[in-house]
Steps between C-alpha positions, in 0.01 A plus 500: 500500500661379823672723750867459582437331838251260337753418228770441761275264698399319181864447399600388849214252500615360165859482631389303806305260278810466278314605184668836439585569136844644409358842408305502828824433688644824364179687584513365854866590535427856381210539744718377787781741402252790496369401843855479631576850371184637663585330829853640493359847429252473789771376738724790396223751569439343839872517583504873421164562678337646191216413265664690214696283255690799360597614850632153582710497180644843584586380850662188351714717272596730785600202714712348221676833443563542873656153522709571189623832642580347839696219332696749288580718801620197697722396209654847479561497876676162477720625212590815697586293804711259296689788333561675831613183680671308224845515343402745226749761391411862579453590134271202444300572815458860388373389156258248651362759744464750215309243294272420793434868569438608140139566400326239289493574130 
């Protein structure tokens, strides 16, 4: 039985010689996709300065949530500013502020 790197080299050789069979094309594509995923995972670990894949995924999630929260807070600030500065009636402004200040349900 051949190892995955040997299989990859074999398929690449057949591709370069233009003798790759259709089912081998799919095998080659799958091997390349797997290598791409591994490379992306390694790059992500390097970016977070960790060797732990789980740690990198947790840091990714934390970053995404931080960006989401910052975006939401900026949106709320813009709405508050627009309500305070714009031609909104006092009753409407009061309702909008109450909606922005109410706890999430």
